[in-house]
N, C-alpha and C positions, 0 to 999 in steps of 0.2 A: 504493499497500498503506499508505505512510501518512496519508495521509487518510480510509481504512480502520478503517485503526488509530485510529485519533483519532476519529475518524468512533463507533463503540463505546465509547468514554471518554466525549465527551462525550449518549452517548444516558446509559449510568449511572449521570451527576450529574445529568440532570436528571430522572429513579428513583427514588434515591436517598430525593433531598428527601419525596420525596409532597405533592408541594404542588401538581401536576396537571403532565399532559402534553402532548404532539403529538396530534393526534386520530388516525395509527395506532399510539402509542400507550397509545392507551385499550384501543384494541379487542383489542390485544397484554397484555395487563397485566388488560383482563376475561379472553381465553381463559385466561391463566394460571392466574385464581382458581377459576374454574369446575375446571379438567381438571389446578393440580399441574402441574404441569412448568413448569420456571426460565422466569423471562421473553426473556433469551438466547433458551433452544431455538425456543420459539413465533415469533421474530423469524425464524428460518430455517426452521422447517415454512411456517408464510405469505410468504417470501419464494417458496420456492419452488408451493403452489399460486400465487400470481401471476405469479409465471414464466409458471407449462402457459396464464395469458391469456391471455397473448403468441400462440400456434400460433397460436389465430385474426385480431389483429391482425395478422400479419405480423412482427413483432415479431423480430430479430435479436438475440441479450445478444453484448455484449461478453466478455473474459478479468475487466471490470472489470463487469463483471453478476452474475457471479459466484463472483467475490472473496468481495461484498457479503454476498450470501447468505449467507456460511461464518463472513466473516470482525467482522463488526460482530458478529452473537448472542452469540461464544463468546467472544468480549472482552468481552459484556455479564455477561459468567453468570459471567465469574472476578471480574470487577471486585466485583458484587453479591454473591457467594459471600463474599470475604474482605477486602469496606468494610467499618467499620463503621455503621451506619443514623448519619446524623449526624443529635443533640439541638439543639434553640435555633431555633426561629420563626427571629431573624438570620443564624443561619447558613446549612440550610436553601434560605433565599431565595439569599444569598451561594453557596452550591454549584450553583444554580440554573444564576444567571445569568450564569454561568463556562459553565455545560455549552451555555446560547444563545447564548455567542458562538463556543465552543470547533467549536461543530454545527455556525456556518455557517464556519467555518473552515476547517473539516474536510469539508464543500461544496465548497466553492471548491478548496482539491483534489484533490476524486476527479473531479467534472464535469470540471476544469482539467483532465486528465489524457485524454480523451477518450478513452478501453477502452473505453465503454458502460455507460452509464447504471443506478444502481438498477432492483429489478423492480416497486417502486412510479410511483418517475418515470417509467419502460418507456410503464405502465397506460394515464398520462393522453398519453404521447403519442402513443401507440398509435391510441387516438381519434380525438385532433386530429388525425391525421397520417389520417381517413378523414371531415374537411371538421365539425370539431364544436369548436366554440371550444371552448381549452384551459380561455380562463376558466370557463365555465360545466363542463370534462368536470371540471379540477382544483378546484373547488369542490362539482361531486353527490359524487367519490369523497368527499374528503374532509370534508364532512360524512356521507355513509354511513355509515363506519367509526368515523368520531366516534358517531351516536348507537346501530352496534349496540353499538360498546365500554362506553358508557354502559348501556345493559339489561345490558351482564352483568356491568356491576358495574366496571365498569374507572374506571380513576387521573383520575377529567377535574376538575380545581378552579383559581385565581384564575392556573398557573402554565400552565396549554390557553391561558387568553386572551393573556396575555404571550408565547408562542413562536409562535401566529398573528400579530402585530401587529409582534414584534419580529424574523421571519423573514430576513422577503422585504426591507427593506432593506437586511437585515445582508450576506443573498445576491446582492446587487444589484451587490457590493461585493467579496464576496468571488473567486465564479465569473471575473469579468472578470481583478480581478487573479490571479487561478493560472493562468487562461485564456490569455493577451497570448501566449503557444506558439504557440499552440491554435486553431487558426481554427476553432469550431464551432458551430453558430447556435445553442447555448443563453449561449453567450461573446458571442454575438457581438447577444443580444435583450438583452443587460448594461450595454453599452458606453453612456457616459452619453449621446454623444449619438443613440443610438437608438433611434426608437418602442415607445413601449409596446407588448408582444406579450401584453400578459394572466399571463404565461407564472409 
């Protein structure tokens, strides 16, 4: 729960400065722009639709999966609806950088708990489990939602590149750090002595 709450805070910190966001949030902000629905609510709606895609992939959600869909979106809407938009480029980038770091910590916390992956992560692992390379699946999914979000007018910027470059190395540290008591495939794949899995 702490991981999901912090993940919602980190999403808001990355969204508020408007310097670019991760591929999924480019898609979410694009949908929010054309529908007028708050971006946190869009997160929840998209999460439900993505979870439906688990059915043909025979993926089973955990308690953490269902909590992921609701909690993160609610926290994003609460923060963005009550916290002033930051001004000044240096302040905006400082807030965004804090968001990326907190996002990695929150990811380690909620995945390390071993109570179920988020709907978007489960989509990737579901396709990978059917014999596809997780590297190719993840890249295809991320590029697809990025392209769709860009066409919808989502928030693409230098921050999108910064997130893409930084998040992998950061979660490589935080997932095994918080998941030491959980012998999960994700945590094992991130152990320093493990061979790279492409995840």
